[in-house]
N, C-alpha and C positions, 0 to 999 in steps of 0.2 A: 529692453535691456536700458533705454535711457532713464526710466523711473529708478531703476536698481543703482546706476551710476549717480544719479542726483541723490539718492538716499545715502550713499557712502560718502558723497562730498559734504552734504549738509551735518551727518554725523560726525564727520573729521572736524568740522567746523565747531561742534560742541567742545571737542577736544582742546581746542586752541583756545576758546573762550574761557574753559575751565582753568587753562594754565595762566591766563591773565588775571584771572579771579585770585589766584594765589600770589601774584606778584602785587597787585593793587588791594590786597587785605579786604576782599569782598566777604560780607557775611552770606554764605552760601545758601543757608536755609530762606532767608528773606529773598535773595535774587530769585531762587528756585520758585518761591511762592509767586512773585510778579511775573516770572517766565510762564507759569501755568495761566495766570489771568491773561496774558498777551496771547498765547497759543488758543486759550477759549475764545477770545474775541475774534482772532483771524479765522478760526474754524466757522464761527456763526457768520462772519462778514462775507467769506467765500463759498458760502453754502450753495451747492449746485442747483438746489429748488427751494422754494419758499416753505417755511415750517413755523409751528409755534412751540414756545419752549415748554409749555404746559403739555405738550404731546410727547415730549423726550422720555419721561419715565414710562410711557405706554411702548416704546419701541422694543422690538425683540432683542436688539443688542444692548439695551441698558444695563442690564444684569452684568454682562460681560464688560462694559465700560467701569461699572462700579469696581468690579474685581481688578482691572488693569489700573484703574487710578490709585486703588488703595495698594497695589504692588509697586507701582511708579514710586510713591513715596517712601514706602518701606525699604525697597531696594536700595534707594538713594542713602538712607541711612546706614543700612548693613555695607554698603560699599565704602562709605567714610569710615565706619568703625574697622572693617577689615584693612583698610589702608593704615589707619593708625596702630591697630594691634598687630598685624602680620607683616606690613609692608605693601607698598604701592604696587611692587611687581606681583606679589601673590594676589592681589585684588583684580589686577589687570588680567592675569591669565584665568583666574576663577570666572571673572566674567565673559571672557572670550570663548573659553572652551565649553561654556553652557550650550553652544551650537548643536553639541551632539544631542541635546533633548528634542529640540524642534525637528531634527533631521530625523531621529528614531520615530517620532510620532507621525511625521511626513509620510514614511515608508509603512507604518503598520495601520495608520487611520485612514490614509487617502490611496493605499496601493500604488504609491509612487515605485519607479522602476529601482531595481538593485542589480547592479553589474559589477563585475569584478573591476573595471576601470573605474567606476563610481566610487567604490569603497576605497580603492587605492588612493583616489584623489583626495577623498575626505580624511583619510588617516595622514597623509602627507600635509594637508592643510592643518590638521589638528597639532602636529608636530611643530609647523612652521608658526602657529599662532603662539605656542609656548616659547619657542627660540627667540621670536620677534618681540615678544612682550617682557621676557624676564629681564631685569636689571641689576646690576651689582650694586646693592645697597650699603651705605656706610654703618648703618645702625643694625643691629641684630635683634631678633624677636624670639628669644629662647622660650619664653614662657607662652607664646601665642598657640591657641589650640587651633583644631580643624573646623570647630562649628562654624564660625563665622564665614570662612571660604566656602564650606559646604552649602550653607544658607545662599550665599550669594550665588554659587553655581546653579543651584535649583530655583532660585527666584529670578534670575536672569532668563534661564531656560523656560520657566512658567510664563513669562511676558511674551517671548516669542511664540511659544506653542499657542497660548490663549489668542493672542492677536491673529493669528492664522486661522484657528477654529472660528472665532467670532466672524472674521472676514468671510470665510467660505460659506457659513451657515446663515448669517444674518444681516450682512451690510451691502446692500446695493450700490453700484458704482456711483449713483446719484446722491449717496448719503455719506460718502467718505469724509468731507468736510464737516458735517454736522456731527457725526459719529466722533471723529478726532477732537473736535471743540468739546464735546461733552465728555470725553475722557480726560481731557486737561482740566476742565471745570471741576471734576469730581476730584481730581488729584489735588487742585487748588483747595478744595473744601478740606481735605485731610491735611494738608499743609497748614491751612489757617488754624486749625485745631491745636496742632503741635506748636505753632507760634503763640497762640494764646496761653497755652500750659507754660511755655518757657517764660513768658511775660509776667505770670504771675511770680514765678520764682525771682526774676530779675528784670526789671523795666528797663529797656533801652530804646533810644529814639531809632525809627525806621532807617533813616538815612537816605539822602538823594543819590549817593553814590550805589547803593543796594538797588533802588527802582530802576536806574539807567543800566545797571548790569543785568537785570532781570529782563528788561526790554530788549536788550542785544541778545540774550540767550534765547528768548521766546521764539524769535523769527526762524532761526535754524531748526529748533527743536520741533516746532509744529511741522515744518516742511520734511523733516527727517522722517516722521511717522507718516504723513500722508503720503510721500513718495514710496515708502516701504509697502504700505497698503496697496498703492497702485500697482506696484510690481507684483505683489502677491496675486493681484486680480488678472495679471497678464496670462492669457492662453498658452499653453505649451510651456510654461515655466514652473517647474516643480519646486516646491517649497524646500525640499531637501537641498537641492542645488541653489537656490537663491539665498537661503541663509548661510550656507557655507561660503560662497562668493562674497556676500554682504559683510559678514563678520571677518573674514580674512582680508577683504578689499579695505575696511575701516584699519585694520592692524597695519598694513603696508603704508596706506597714505598716512596715518597718525604718526608712524615711526619716521617716515621721510620728512614729515613737517617738524617734528619734534628736533631732527637733526638740523634741518636748513634753517629754521626760525628759532628755535630756542637753544642751539649748539648743544643738544644732549649727547652724551657719549654713547657711540656705536660699536658695540664689542663684536668678536667674531661670531658668537652665538646669533646675535641679532642679524649680522649679514646673512649667514646660513639661513636663517628663519625667513627673511624676506625672499630669497632666491626661492627657497622651497614652497613659500606662499605662493608666489607667480607659477611655479610648476603645478602647484596643487589647484589652483584656478582654472588654469588651462586644461587639465585633466578631467575636472568635474564638469567644465562647460562642455567638453568634447562628449563626454558621457551621456 
């Protein structure tokens, strides 16, 4: 349970950092690239056992890391595009509601338990995610289509599902840091390609501010993934339960942080969502 709580806290930390990125006008792509380099370095520095970099492509989890690394960068762009075209609320809801995908695969791939209590808890949690995430936005997005939210929903769910599959089938406990570091390294590679393509179109300096922002982001990003993997490796903790509690927990804590730290508006829907989220978590945990 401690790993799950730490994953929720560090994931919420990412939310706070991204908020400050907007305040200080940080170039998010450059900061994301630096963040991946930092996370890569931490993964290799904190490796549980000695290893050779040349052996990494031979590991059974390497292809999974490549797929996840590409997804990390792709979904980042889809999320940013969705927020721009459809609104921040739509992006938030689409990303968090994707929890149904790993929950579905957890039940059917790993024969995890299905009870009326558990199903009720998950349904309540999903309703809570929607109500707690939706915001009253001033701008309307009349011409925005459903393609981007659907891609964000599927991509976010694919990340959690693939992470669970690779962890179950290929990642021993003593290789969590190396796997995580490799995953971030591959994401950094794809991010570098995008940066190079953009620099050809328009040359800009990297900026010390973006480097510092990337370093600040990299530490909690690394730990959010490591602790999530360690939570998945905890015996007696089903992934359908874990992903539900993790996603809903992030929504609750992020909402509270937004209210207390950034003085965000807290509508009646948001209040109902937080209450339902707590009820949903309790029910799923009991089930």
